[in-house]
C-alpha positions as CSV (number, residue, x, y, z in Angstrom):
1,M,-119.2,18.7,58.8
2,R,-120.0,19.0,55.1
3,K,-119.6,22.8,55.2
4,K,-116.3,22.4,56.9
5,I,-115.1,20.1,54.2
6,M,-116.3,22.4,51.5
7,M,-114.5,25.4,53.2
8,T,-111.3,23.4,53.4
9,G,-111.5,22.6,49.7
10,A,-112.1,26.2,48.9
11,V,-109.0,27.3,50.9
12,A,-106.9,24.7,49.1
13,S,-108.1,25.9,45.7
14,T,-107.2,29.5,46.7
15,L,-103.8,28.4,47.8
16,T,-103.2,26.5,44.6
17,A,-104.3,29.4,42.5
18,S,-102.1,31.8,44.5
19,T,-99.1,29.5,44.2
20,L,-99.6,29.2,40.4
21,T,-99.9,32.9,40.0
22,A,-96.7,33.5,42.0
23,G,-94.9,30.8,40.0
24,F,-96.0,32.4,36.7
25,A,-94.7,35.8,37.9
26,L,-91.4,34.5,39.0
27,A,-90.8,32.6,35.8
28,N,-91.7,35.6,33.7
29,Q,-89.4,37.8,35.7
30,F,-86.6,35.2,35.3
31,A,-87.1,35.0,31.6
32,K,-86.9,38.7,31.1
33,K,-83.8,38.9,33.3
34,M,-82.1,36.3,31.0
35,V,-83.2,38.0,27.7
36,Y,-82.4,41.7,28.5
37,R,-79.2,43.4,29.5
38,E,-80.2,46.2,31.8
39,H,-77.0,48.0,32.6
40,L,-73.2,47.9,32.2
41,N,-71.1,46.5,35.0
42,K,-68.4,48.7,36.6
43,E,-65.7,46.1,36.1
44,D,-66.3,46.0,32.4
45,Q,-65.6,49.7,32.1
46,G,-62.3,49.5,33.9
47,N,-58.7,48.9,32.7
48,W,-58.6,45.3,33.9
49,Y,-57.3,44.1,30.5
50,E,-54.1,46.0,30.8
51,N,-52.9,43.6,33.4
52,L,-53.0,40.9,30.7
53,H,-51.2,43.3,28.3
54,A,-54.2,43.3,26.0
55,Q,-55.5,46.1,23.8
56,K,-59.1,47.0,23.1
57,I,-60.4,46.3,19.6
58,K,-63.9,46.9,18.1
59,I,-65.6,45.5,15.0
60,K,-69.0,45.9,13.5
61,N,-71.3,42.9,12.8
62,H,-73.9,42.5,10.0
63,K,-76.3,44.7,11.9
64,R,-73.7,47.4,12.2
65,M,-73.5,47.0,16.0
66,F,-70.1,47.4,17.7
67,L,-68.6,44.3,19.3
68,Q,-65.9,44.6,21.9
69,G,-62.8,42.5,22.0
70,Y,-59.5,42.4,23.9
71,L,-56.4,41.3,22.0
72,I,-53.2,40.0,23.5
73,E,-50.6,39.9,20.6
74,K,-47.4,37.9,20.4
75,E,-44.7,38.7,17.9
76,N,-44.8,36.4,14.8
77,A,-47.7,34.3,16.3
78,K,-48.9,31.6,14.0
79,R,-52.1,31.1,15.9
80,T,-54.8,33.0,17.7
81,V,-57.0,31.6,20.5
82,I,-60.5,33.2,20.5
83,C,-62.2,33.0,23.9
84,L,-65.9,33.4,24.6
85,H,-67.6,33.8,28.0
86,A,-70.7,32.4,29.6
87,L,-74.2,33.8,29.7
88,G,-74.5,37.0,31.7
89,K,-70.7,37.3,32.0
90,S,-68.2,39.2,29.9
91,A,-64.5,38.9,28.8
92,F,-63.7,40.2,32.3
93,S,-64.6,36.8,33.7
94,L,-62.0,35.0,31.5
95,Q,-58.9,36.4,33.1
96,E,-57.9,33.3,35.1
97,T,-58.7,31.1,32.1
98,V,-56.5,33.2,29.8
99,K,-53.6,32.8,32.2
100,Y,-54.0,29.1,32.1
101,L,-54.3,29.1,28.3
102,Q,-51.1,31.2,28.1
103,D,-49.2,28.3,29.7
104,I,-50.5,26.0,26.9
105,F,-50.2,28.5,24.0
106,E,-47.1,30.4,25.0
107,N,-46.4,32.1,21.8
108,E,-49.9,32.6,20.4
109,N,-52.3,35.6,20.3
110,I,-55.4,35.5,22.5
111,L,-58.6,37.4,21.7
112,M,-61.3,37.7,24.4
113,V,-64.7,38.7,23.1
114,D,-67.7,40.4,24.7
115,A,-70.9,38.7,23.3
116,N,-73.7,40.9,22.0
117,A,-75.6,42.5,24.9
118,H,-72.7,41.6,27.3
119,G,-69.7,43.6,28.5
120,L,-69.0,46.6,26.3
121,S,-70.5,45.2,23.2
122,D,-73.7,46.8,21.8
123,G,-77.1,45.4,22.2
124,Y,-79.5,44.7,25.0
125,I,-81.1,41.5,23.8
126,R,-79.1,38.3,24.3
127,G,-78.5,35.7,21.7
128,F,-78.0,32.5,23.8
129,G,-75.3,31.1,21.6
130,Y,-77.5,31.1,18.5
131,K,-78.0,34.7,17.5
132,D,-74.3,35.0,18.3
133,I,-73.2,32.8,15.4
134,F,-72.8,35.7,12.9
135,D,-70.8,37.7,15.5
136,L,-68.3,34.8,15.9
137,M,-68.0,34.5,12.1
138,Y,-67.1,38.2,12.0
139,F,-64.4,37.8,14.7
140,N,-63.1,34.8,12.8
141,T,-62.9,36.9,9.6
142,Y,-61.3,39.8,11.5
143,I,-58.4,37.5,12.7
144,L,-57.8,36.2,9.2
145,Q,-57.8,39.6,7.6
146,K,-55.4,40.9,10.3
147,Y,-52.9,38.1,10.3
148,G,-53.4,36.5,6.8
149,E,-55.5,33.7,5.3
150,D,-53.0,31.0,6.4
151,H,-53.3,32.0,10.1
152,R,-54.6,29.2,12.4
153,I,-57.2,29.5,15.1
154,V,-58.2,27.7,18.3
155,M,-61.5,28.5,19.9
156,Y,-62.3,28.3,23.6
157,G,-65.8,28.8,25.0
158,Q,-67.4,28.8,28.5
159,G,-71.1,27.9,28.9
160,M,-73.0,30.0,26.3
161,G,-69.6,30.8,24.6
162,A,-68.9,27.1,24.1
163,N,-72.4,26.7,22.6
164,T,-71.8,29.6,20.2
165,I,-68.7,27.9,18.9
166,L,-70.2,24.4,18.7
167,N,-73.3,25.8,16.9
168,T,-71.2,27.7,14.4
169,S,-69.0,24.8,13.7
170,G,-72.0,22.5,13.3
171,L,-73.2,24.8,10.6
172,G,-69.8,24.7,8.9
173,K,-69.2,28.4,9.3
174,L,-65.7,28.4,11.0
175,K,-62.5,29.0,9.0
176,N,-58.9,27.8,9.8
177,V,-60.0,26.5,13.2
178,D,-57.9,23.5,14.3
179,L,-59.4,22.8,17.7
180,I,-62.4,23.6,19.9
181,I,-62.1,23.7,23.7
182,S,-65.6,23.6,25.2
183,E,-66.0,24.1,28.9
184,G,-69.4,23.7,30.5
185,A,-71.6,23.7,27.3
186,Y,-75.3,23.0,27.7
187,D,-77.2,20.5,25.5
188,T,-80.1,22.8,24.5
189,V,-81.0,26.4,25.4
190,Y,-84.4,25.3,26.6
191,H,-83.1,22.7,29.0
192,Y,-80.5,25.0,30.3
193,L,-82.8,28.0,31.1
194,V,-85.5,25.8,32.6
195,S,-82.9,24.2,34.8
196,L,-81.6,27.6,35.9
197,C,-85.1,28.9,36.5
198,Q,-86.1,25.9,38.7
199,R,-82.9,26.3,40.7
200,D,-83.2,30.1,41.3
201,T,-87.0,30.4,41.7
202,K,-88.1,26.9,42.9
203,V,-90.8,27.0,40.3
204,S,-91.5,23.7,38.6
205,K,-90.3,23.0,35.1
206,A,-93.9,22.5,33.9
207,I,-94.6,26.1,34.8
208,C,-91.4,27.9,33.9
209,G,-90.6,26.1,30.7
210,P,-93.6,27.4,28.6
211,I,-93.2,30.9,30.0
212,I,-89.5,31.2,29.3
213,R,-90.2,29.8,25.8
214,K,-92.9,32.4,25.1
215,V,-91.0,35.4,26.5
216,I,-88.0,34.7,24.3
217,K,-90.1,33.9,21.3
218,D,-92.0,37.2,21.6
219,E,-88.7,39.1,21.7
220,L,-86.3,37.2,19.6
221,K,-88.8,35.8,17.1
222,Y,-87.6,32.2,17.3
223,D,-88.3,29.1,19.3
224,I,-85.6,28.2,21.8
225,K,-86.7,24.5,21.7
226,K,-85.2,24.5,18.2
227,I,-81.8,25.7,19.4
228,D,-80.4,22.3,19.8
229,T,-76.6,22.1,20.0
230,V,-76.8,18.3,20.3
231,E,-78.3,18.2,16.7
232,L,-75.7,20.7,15.4
233,V,-72.6,18.9,16.7
234,K,-73.6,15.9,14.6
235,K,-72.0,17.8,11.7
236,N,-69.0,19.1,13.7
237,V,-65.7,18.1,12.0
238,I,-63.3,20.2,14.1
239,P,-61.5,18.2,16.9
240,T,-63.2,19.1,20.2
241,V,-62.4,18.6,23.8
242,Y,-65.4,18.6,26.1
243,I,-64.5,19.9,29.6
244,H,-67.1,19.9,32.3
245,S,-66.9,20.1,36.1
246,K,-68.8,17.5,38.1
247,Y,-69.6,20.4,40.4
248,D,-70.6,23.0,37.8
249,E,-73.1,25.3,39.5
250,D,-74.4,26.8,36.2
251,V,-74.7,24.0,33.7
252,P,-75.6,20.5,35.1
253,F,-72.8,18.0,34.5
254,K,-75.1,15.5,32.8
255,M,-75.6,17.9,29.9
256,V,-72.1,17.2,28.5
257,F,-72.9,13.6,27.6
258,P,-75.5,14.1,24.8
259,L,-73.1,16.6,23.2
260,Y,-70.1,14.3,23.4
261,N,-72.0,11.2,22.3
262,H,-73.5,12.9,19.2
263,D,-70.4,14.9,18.1
264,S,-69.0,13.6,14.9
265,S,-65.5,15.0,15.3
266,H,-62.3,13.6,16.8
267,K,-63.3,14.3,20.4
268,F,-62.1,14.0,23.9
269,L,-64.2,13.9,27.1
270,F,-62.5,15.6,30.0
271,P,-64.5,15.7,33.2
272,I,-62.9,17.5,36.1
273,K,-63.6,17.6,39.8
274,E,-62.4,21.2,40.1
275,K,-65.0,23.9,39.5
276,H,-63.0,25.6,36.7
277,L,-60.5,24.5,34.1
278,Y,-58.0,27.2,35.2
279,E,-57.6,25.4,38.5
280,L,-55.5,22.8,36.7
281,K,-52.8,25.4,36.2
282,G,-49.5,24.0,37.3
283,Q,-50.8,20.5,37.8
284,N,-48.5,17.8,36.3
285,D,-50.4,14.6,37.0
286,S,-51.1,12.2,34.1
287,Y,-54.8,13.1,33.9
288,S,-54.2,16.9,33.7
289,L,-51.5,16.4,31.1
290,S,-53.8,14.2,29.0
291,L,-55.6,17.4,28.0
292,I,-52.4,19.0,26.9
293,D,-51.6,15.9,24.9
294,F,-54.9,16.1,23.1
295,V,-54.4,19.8,22.3
296,N,-50.9,19.2,21.0
297,E,-52.0,16.3,18.8
298,N,-54.6,18.4,17.1
299,I,-53.0,21.8,16.4
300,K,-50.9,22.2,13.3
């Protein structure tokens, strides 16, 4: 009987070790998938932007890397809406959102941006909304140089794009920006990636968290636990609307509350039951219109 018990314990230990090893491997694979851009997607190389009457533009950042943008111009526009996409996406994913924004900003320019290591922008290592801060500053400067120092700007971001905007604003690095429209921002990079990893791999947070943190630190040379948008928005002074779907499949709905609660700006919390903001296009109920009212109250 004693031998049988000992054998059962040995088998359990082997299974536990095997499970841990598999968990480490899955978390490591996930982390590298998040950090590195391996290839260009076919849709990014097409002419999809022509349907929106946009033109391609390219600028260089401080590292002399080319960044891709798609600009929709309107004659005598007094304002430009700069749009940033989510992690792992590209400007291609913003098409429906842009159509919605065009209903709100009928006579304004719209600039869609491919983040570093996304779409047709240079780079293969992603910045997670923090290393992207300088790139956003360069696009901000590009617009002011093109249209004049009095030109006004609205910024819209989705997921990582929203975090890029909020981080940059919290550091006081945005110019002539009247309004931030944040859709689906996450509280911290660490919480966001660990949540994604657990969802996709079923590996526990206790295992995947430290591995993701190490992989990114080895490559990007910074600690993702220190990329805390909640801390940065404490110094945000630009009016901000926080849009988040209760059914967001990428960023958990609960992550919007620390951001909203700590933001120092004139702010507006706008939860939606639809999966995406653009699904509100054409809706004229009082709740949907309250977003338009907030926008109109805060743009000059």
